[in-house]
C-alpha positions as MATLAB code, in Angstrom:
seq = 'XXXXXXXXXXXXXXXXXXXXXXXXXXXXXXXXXXXXXXXXXXXXXXXXXXXXXXXXXXXXXXXXXXXXXXXXXXXXXXXXXXXXXXXXXXXXXXXXXXXXXXXXXXXXXXXXXXXXXXXXXXXXXXXXXXXXXXXXXXXXXXXXXXXXXXXXXXXXXXXXXXXXXXXXXXXXXXXXXXXXXXXXXXXXXXXXXXXXXXXXXXXXXXXXXXXXXXXXXXXXXXXXXXXXXXXXXXXXXXXXXXXXXXXXXXXXXXXXXXXXXXXXXXXXXXXXXXXXXXXXXXXXXXXXXXXXXXXXXXXXXXXXXXXXXXXXXXXXXXXXXXXXXXXXXXXXXXXXXXXXXXXXXXXXXXXXXXXXXXXXXXXXXXXXXXXXXXXXXXXXXXXXXXXXXXXXXXXXXXXXXXXXXXXXXXXXXXXXXXXXXXXXXXXXXXXXXXXXXXXXXXXXXXXXXXXXXXXXXXXXXXXXXXXXXXX';
ca = [
      13.920  -43.521   34.923;
      11.020  -43.094   32.492;
       9.854  -39.939   34.260;
      13.356  -38.509   34.068;
      13.470  -39.070   30.321;
      10.152  -37.349   29.828;
      11.120  -34.326   31.866;
      14.554  -34.012   30.318;
      13.278  -33.518   26.779;
      12.342  -29.909   25.956;
       8.683  -29.298   25.182;
       7.817  -29.274   21.515;
       4.759  -29.588   19.341;
       4.259  -31.042   15.895;
       6.693  -30.698   13.077;
       5.274  -29.288    9.890;
       5.677  -26.865    7.032;
       5.436  -23.098    7.427;
       3.286  -21.897    4.541;
       3.336  -18.162    5.268;
       1.808  -15.308    7.236;
      -1.930  -14.724    7.333;
      -3.915  -11.633    8.145;
      -1.899   -9.356    5.865;
      -4.593   -7.028    4.545;
      -2.783   -3.790    3.550;
      -3.544   -0.918    5.913;
      -2.454    2.707    5.870;
      -3.244    3.187    9.562;
      -0.982    0.488   11.015;
       1.719    1.203   13.593;
       4.204   -1.253   15.067;
       6.246   -1.058   18.247;
       8.528   -3.352   20.223;
       8.136   -2.887   23.972;
      10.857   -4.471   26.117;
      10.485   -4.379   29.880;
      12.513   -5.673   32.827;
      12.222   -4.377   36.393;
      11.509   -0.652   35.937;
      13.411   -0.226   32.652;
      11.598    0.034   29.314;
      12.982    0.144   25.785;
      10.601    1.233   23.019;
      11.540    0.460   19.432;
       9.469    2.534   16.997;
       8.979    1.090   13.537;
       6.908    3.529   11.552;
       5.686    3.743    7.988;
       6.812    6.920    6.187;
       4.456    6.635    3.217;
       2.382    9.729    2.659;
       4.853   11.943    4.500;
       4.944   14.387    1.605;
       7.707   16.879    0.916;
       7.630   18.687    4.271;
       9.354   17.650    7.480;
       7.032   16.238   10.125;
       7.194   15.504   13.811;
       6.370   13.056   16.568;
       5.639   13.961   20.202;
       6.066   11.303   22.926;
       5.274   11.756   26.651;
       7.700    9.866   28.924;
       8.202    9.597   32.695;
      11.730   11.039   32.629;
      13.903   13.315   30.506;
      15.408   11.515   27.512;
      19.029   12.447   26.900;
      21.172   11.628   23.885;
      22.517    8.490   25.533;
      18.987    7.153   25.889;
      18.400    6.826   22.148;
      19.856    4.767   19.331;
      18.826    3.372   15.952;
      18.638   -0.266   14.963;
      18.120   -2.347   11.826;
      14.810   -2.579   10.014;
      15.491   -6.266    9.289;
      15.363   -6.969   13.024;
      11.834   -5.585   13.254;
      10.745   -7.573   10.235;
      12.159  -10.714   11.894;
      10.133  -10.313   15.070;
       7.028   -9.588   13.017;
       7.421  -12.739   10.908;
       8.283  -14.839   13.956;
       5.102  -13.868   15.848;
       2.636  -13.353   12.986;
      -0.491  -15.483   12.615;
       0.607  -18.270   10.316;
      -0.662  -20.804    7.838;
       0.820  -24.265    8.302;
       0.659  -27.632    6.607;
       0.873  -30.958    8.436;
       0.768  -34.558    7.299;
       0.378  -37.846    9.155;
       4.129  -38.226    9.602;
       4.232  -34.851   11.377;
       1.540  -35.812   13.865;
       2.533  -39.455   14.365;
       6.289  -39.725   13.716;
       6.658  -43.040   15.566;
       3.917  -44.713   13.583;
       5.432  -43.234   10.440;
       8.757  -44.863   11.302;
       7.043  -48.226   11.783;
       5.221  -47.790    8.474;
       8.431  -46.815    6.706;
      10.238  -49.842    8.110;
       7.421  -52.085    6.965;
       7.504  -50.455    3.552;
      11.229  -51.119    3.227;
      10.701  -54.731    4.196;
       8.040  -55.036    1.540;
      10.361  -53.466   -1.044;
      13.098  -55.942   -0.103;
      10.685  -58.810   -0.686;
       9.805  -57.196   -4.027;
       6.167  -57.006   -3.066;
       3.658  -54.180   -3.388;
       0.685  -53.131   -1.218;
      -1.472  -56.056   -0.140;
      -5.206  -56.271    0.442;
      -4.573  -56.643    4.163;
      -3.194  -53.117    4.418;
       0.550  -53.495    3.892;
       1.989  -49.977    3.798;
       2.634  -48.298    0.490;
       5.254  -45.611    0.109;
       3.542  -42.364    1.112;
       4.875  -38.851    0.552;
       4.981  -36.033    3.026;
       2.930  -33.046    1.942;
       5.938  -30.732    1.852;
       9.198  -30.034    3.576;
       9.281  -27.490    6.354;
      11.520  -24.526    6.803;
      13.461  -24.437   10.025;
      16.784  -23.865   11.715;
      18.144  -21.023   13.854;
      20.330  -18.186   13.058;
      21.535   -8.269   15.400;
      22.647   -5.460   14.490;
      22.362   -1.751   15.219;
      24.240    1.024   16.910;
      25.294    0.907   20.551;
      23.845    3.184   23.192;
      25.780    6.431   23.485;
      28.088    6.911   26.457;
      25.914    9.419   28.247;
      24.894    9.274   31.868;
      22.009   11.665   31.301;
      22.992   13.786   34.280;
      21.713   16.890   32.524;
      23.914   19.654   33.988;
      26.288   20.519   31.118;
      23.824   19.316   28.468;
      21.318   22.047   29.214;
      20.569   23.809   25.927;
      17.973   26.497   26.423;
      16.040   28.104   29.244;
      13.942   30.462   27.195;
      11.374   32.534   29.046;
       8.450   30.690   27.432;
       7.671   28.148   30.141;
       9.470   25.327   28.328;
      12.941   23.999   29.090;
      14.828   22.367   26.208;
      16.916   20.050   28.346;
      18.775   18.390   25.493;
      18.832   18.394   21.699;
      20.674   16.096   19.299;
      20.523   14.499   15.864;
      20.357   10.812   15.000;
      19.763    9.513   11.454;
      16.837   11.532   10.027;
      15.691   12.623   13.502;
      16.309   15.859   15.384;
      15.317   15.277   19.000;
      14.304   17.827   21.634;
      13.993   16.735   25.268;
      11.392   19.068   26.778;
      10.146   19.902   30.258;
       7.194   22.163   30.953;
       4.400   22.824   33.424;
       1.738   24.322   31.191;
       0.209   22.765   28.071;
      -0.350   26.151   26.473;
       3.329   27.027   26.818;
       4.328   23.636   25.412;
       2.012   24.053   22.428;
       3.440   27.527   21.847;
       6.996   26.200   21.806;
       6.034   23.400   19.429;
       4.308   25.799   17.051;
       7.259   28.210   17.111;
       9.605   25.369   16.258;
       7.573   24.027   13.351;
       5.454   21.336   15.038;
       1.750   21.386   14.218;
      -0.383   20.268   17.171;
      -4.185   19.826   16.911;
      -6.152   22.067   19.284;
      -7.883   19.010   20.743;
      -4.626   17.891   22.367;
      -4.407   20.697   24.955;
      -6.325   18.901   27.706;
      -4.463   15.631   27.095;
      -1.074   17.369   27.167;
      -1.972   19.005   30.481;
      -2.878   15.638   31.997;
       0.560   14.293   31.099;
       2.254   17.367   32.528;
       0.201   17.195   35.740;
       1.385   13.650   36.415;
       5.020   14.753   35.978;
       5.758   13.561   32.454;
       8.367   15.070   30.160;
       8.233   15.098   26.366;
      10.436   13.988   23.526;
       9.752   15.912   20.323;
      11.191   14.366   17.160;
      11.473   16.309   13.930;
      11.883   14.021   10.912;
      13.844   15.383    7.922;
      12.121   14.043    4.809;
      15.227   14.543    2.675;
      17.152   12.151    4.958;
      14.604    9.327    4.956;
      16.015    5.896    4.052;
      14.742    4.072    0.991;
      11.996    1.537    1.471;
       9.089    3.554    2.857;
       9.917    3.241    6.571;
      11.609    5.503    9.074;
      14.848    4.233   10.585;
      13.784    2.152   13.629;
      14.424    4.250   16.720;
      14.970    2.909   20.233;
      14.215    4.941   23.348;
      15.280    3.764   26.788;
      13.763    5.099   30.008;
      12.881    4.163   33.603;
       9.572    4.406   35.402;
       7.507    2.544   37.964;
       4.402    2.445   35.790;
       4.226    0.525   32.506;
       1.962    2.395   30.151;
       1.909    3.297   26.463;
       0.675    6.830   25.703;
      -1.787    6.085   22.894;
      -4.186    8.886   23.890;
      -1.963   11.568   22.412;
      -1.692    9.794   19.074;
      -5.434    9.166   18.995;
      -6.145   12.898   18.962;
      -4.665   13.146   15.456;
      -5.927    9.778   14.179;
      -7.495    9.447   10.737;
     -10.425    7.683   12.423;
      -9.090    4.166   12.977;
      -5.789    2.841   14.222;
      -4.228   -0.617   14.244;
      -1.321   -1.082   16.636;
       0.885   -4.175   16.799;
       2.860   -4.525   20.030;
       5.697   -7.043   20.273;
       6.384   -7.271   24.007;
       9.692   -8.760   25.202;
      10.058   -9.674   28.864;
      12.321  -11.990   30.905;
      11.148  -15.610   30.496;
      10.103  -16.090   34.097;
       7.647  -13.159   33.963;
       5.558  -14.842   31.266;
       3.117  -13.246   28.863;
       2.295   -9.546   28.821;
      -1.296   -8.360   28.940;
      -3.387   -5.179   29.168;
      -5.088   -4.431   32.477;
      -7.455   -1.570   31.639;
      -9.182   -2.714   28.435;
     -11.076   -5.986   28.062;
      -9.466   -8.592   25.810;
     -11.324   -9.960   22.800;
     -10.968  -13.741   22.747;
     -10.095  -15.239   19.403;
      -9.236  -18.908   20.082;
      -7.756  -19.812   16.714;
      -4.897  -22.224   17.242;
      -4.921  -25.278   15.030;
      -8.173  -25.464   13.103;
      -8.403  -26.241    9.391;
      -9.563  -24.146    6.448;
      -9.396  -24.863    2.723;
      -6.026  -23.807    1.397;
      -7.500  -21.203   -0.947;
      -9.064  -19.446    2.079;
      -5.939  -19.297    4.249;
      -5.097  -15.726    3.263;
      -8.500  -14.166    3.918;
     -10.166  -16.246    6.629;
      -8.296  -14.744    9.580;
      -8.885  -11.127    8.561;
     -12.610  -11.796    8.291;
     -12.755  -13.431   11.725;
     -10.661  -10.702   13.342;
     -12.898   -7.953   11.940;
     -15.991   -9.746   13.247;
     -14.536  -10.434   16.707;
     -13.366   -6.846   17.155;
     -16.508   -5.395   15.555;
     -14.149   -2.955   13.849;
     -13.280   -3.627   10.207;
      -9.716   -2.940    9.135;
     -11.064   -1.048    6.125;
     -11.679    2.536    7.200;
     -14.365    2.955    4.523;
     -16.331    0.060    6.030;
     -16.298    1.485    9.564;
     -19.767    3.054    9.053;
     -19.735    5.070   12.262;
     -18.742    2.225   14.573;
     -16.469    3.082   17.486;
     -14.564    1.101   20.061;
     -11.278   -0.396   21.221;
     -10.528   -4.098   20.962;
      -7.392   -6.166   21.341;
      -6.336   -9.782   20.954;
      -3.264  -11.822   21.832;
      -1.858  -13.283   18.625;
       1.277  -14.928   19.991;
       2.823  -15.816   23.348;
       5.839  -18.090   23.650;
       9.068  -18.333   25.581;
      11.710  -17.803   22.898;
      13.648  -20.498   21.153;
      11.003  -22.643   19.495;
       8.246  -22.435   16.880;
       5.501  -24.635   15.476;
       6.570  -24.497   12.753;
       9.171  -21.763   12.347;
       9.317  -19.213    9.535;
      12.186  -19.572    7.093;
      14.791  -17.892    9.313;
      13.851  -19.802   12.452;
      13.077  -18.300   15.861;
      14.431  -15.028   17.106;
      17.865  -15.702   18.573;
      19.114  -14.530   21.938;
      21.469  -12.143   20.152;
      18.627  -10.594   18.167;
      16.421  -10.376   21.233;
      19.293   -8.643   23.024;
      19.234   -5.858   20.415;
      15.585   -5.214   21.206;
      15.716   -5.885   24.954;
      19.236   -4.943   26.127;
      18.727   -5.911   29.758;
      21.362   -8.630   30.051;
      18.795  -11.395   30.703;
      19.242  -14.831   29.212;
      16.163  -15.932   27.336;
      12.990  -14.011   26.643;
       9.230  -14.278   26.413;
       7.502  -12.686   23.425;
       3.878  -11.576   23.417;
       2.245  -10.123   20.316;
      -0.773   -7.913   21.063;
      -2.960   -6.540   18.266;
      -5.015   -3.446   19.122;
      -7.596   -1.673   16.966;
      -9.397    1.471   18.073;
     -11.187    4.651   17.127;
     -10.064    7.945   18.760;
     -13.119    8.515   20.951;
     -12.770    5.047   22.527;
      -9.278    5.800   23.883;
     -10.108    7.118   27.336;
      -6.894    5.870   28.988;
      -3.371    5.013   27.968;
      -2.708    1.303   27.639;
      -1.521   -0.184   30.949;
       0.638   -3.299   30.507;
       1.614   -5.932   33.062;
       3.361   -9.308   33.205;
       0.986  -12.186   33.926;
       3.500  -14.868   34.926;
       1.687  -17.216   32.501;
       4.122  -19.141   30.300;
       1.576  -21.200   28.349;
       2.051  -21.216   24.589;
      -0.467  -19.373   22.413;
      -0.197  -19.038   18.660;
      -2.673  -18.104   15.939;
      -2.250  -20.936   13.473;
      -4.467  -22.014   10.590;
      -3.942  -25.499    9.175;
      -4.337  -26.189    5.469;
      -7.147  -28.722    5.093;
      -6.100  -32.319    4.471;
      -8.622  -35.188    4.451;
      -6.540  -37.483    6.675;
      -6.259  -34.843    9.442;
     -10.002  -34.334    9.913;
      -9.997  -36.509   13.045;
      -7.145  -34.471   14.541;
      -8.119  -30.847   13.808;
     -11.572  -29.233   13.827;
     -12.784  -27.204   10.880;
     -12.508  -23.470   11.574;
     -16.052  -22.826   10.331;
     -17.500  -25.322   12.808;
     -18.581  -27.846   10.179;
     -18.135  -31.573   10.833;
     -17.171  -33.874    7.937;
     -19.567  -36.789    7.418;
     -16.761  -39.365    7.329;
     -13.709  -37.657    8.853;
     -10.391  -38.975    7.644;
      -7.812  -40.428    9.984;
      -4.148  -41.336    9.679;
      -2.895  -44.906    9.249;
      -6.344  -46.476    8.910;
      -7.258  -48.993    6.186;
      -9.017  -46.214    4.268;
      -5.917  -44.028    4.564;
      -3.667  -46.803    3.222;
      -6.056  -47.459    0.349;
      -6.051  -43.784   -0.654;
      -2.291  -43.578   -0.360;
      -1.892  -46.678   -2.469;
      -3.977  -45.056   -5.214;
      -2.085  -41.749   -4.971;
       1.393  -43.252   -4.852;
       1.294  -45.865   -7.587;
       4.624  -45.749   -9.356;
       6.177  -43.342   -6.811;
       9.084  -44.110   -4.517;
       8.823  -41.421   -1.831;
       9.790  -42.291    1.766;
       7.295  -41.763    4.540;
       8.987  -39.497    7.071;
       8.417  -36.501    9.260;
       9.209  -33.103    7.746;
      12.820  -32.041    7.984;
      14.262  -28.973    9.644;
      12.005  -28.545   12.668;
      12.726  -28.935   16.333;
      10.698  -32.041   17.234;
      13.009  -33.721   19.764;
      11.402  -37.020   18.742;
      14.524  -39.112   19.375;
      14.342  -38.598   23.134;
      10.905  -40.209   23.175;
      11.501  -43.276   20.968;
      11.930  -45.696   23.883;
       9.381  -44.108   26.207;
       6.398  -43.007   24.159;
       5.329  -46.309   22.588;
       4.762  -47.624   26.127;
       3.171  -44.556   27.697;
       1.154  -42.965   24.928;
      -0.123  -45.856   22.834;
      -3.704  -45.700   24.225;
      -3.951  -42.017   23.286;
      -2.565  -42.131   19.756;
      -5.228  -39.872   18.310;
      -5.595  -36.322   19.560;
      -8.956  -35.196   20.888;
];
């Protein structure tokens, strides 16, 4: 019976307060992309910054394993991309003793009420004083975009041009500020000639890379972006591209040939829940085990950026690169959707929202956030992704330093307090009594988070009492 109760309750971590995102140093070389994959179907959602575009139209060239017809593209809402970014971003959090030990907090609150009824205050023997939570948390749960066009992509009557230049324009269409050309070719020189004739500027260094894509049977999608049709807000309209292919790669080599010298790429990978986290098979991962250590609150905004730069050995600031080269990547988030610890203001990404980004008809999702940083010469292969089957939770989370949590969370800088604080000890009660004189604030766990504590009220006091304090 006890085992059944334990297994029936969904897994959850501490409650707490979401303070905000960390690691938000402004960068002008940052790209973001949602990659959704199920079976052999992939949906890419491109979310690109349009700042610095200038007055002239510009273009994007994407190699893909099959021809992309009009029905394989659609636009979606920028707000949806901002949601998945906030949901998975490294976060600063604040906990108090009631968050970590809700059952003991309930006992303390009950004792405090009894003391109030007897019209008595804190006693020298450690009777509980009313103690405040550090803050309330944000929580709760809540798509949009155009539907995919009704187009089978058969090709026959959609053929546009068979010019005698070695390039077939298989389809062309307009969507928002984009004019798309679906291209097939055998020779990189011919492809470059067509692009130049049609207003696309391609660096000479791309010829060999283009030929490699063509030799393996890839087709190309060329996108011309009309500057006079750009939406307000500094970003292009998010564009989704759907295609099929046995391999699961992202063609970063082509973009690296025109890089300014350093590129940051954030990948939000959505897969069916049973396939677990996504990972990269052909570049070594940089380990950055930051999940629940404490830093002073005034360092929350900068500490992660500093550690990430050091771990990757590639500073985000292009001016500080000083000739260094390389490619590094870290996993910043991995979680089967539907929960957070704690959640940003709008809660977790809903199934409906996930369905806009991964329209595969699956129920549930797993989200992995991968952060890549690289210089052009280090990109010798396209990124090869795969599903690991690992469903363990990983989250970059920095905890605002509180004295009473020093026995529960290590300090991020490796220091060890001389007399670490601990919850619900005599020293803790004495400090709370000093802090709360004249206050009438109930001791309770933060509201609005998904703790599922009620399911454990009968079971946990019996099973977990010897392990009250976390290692």
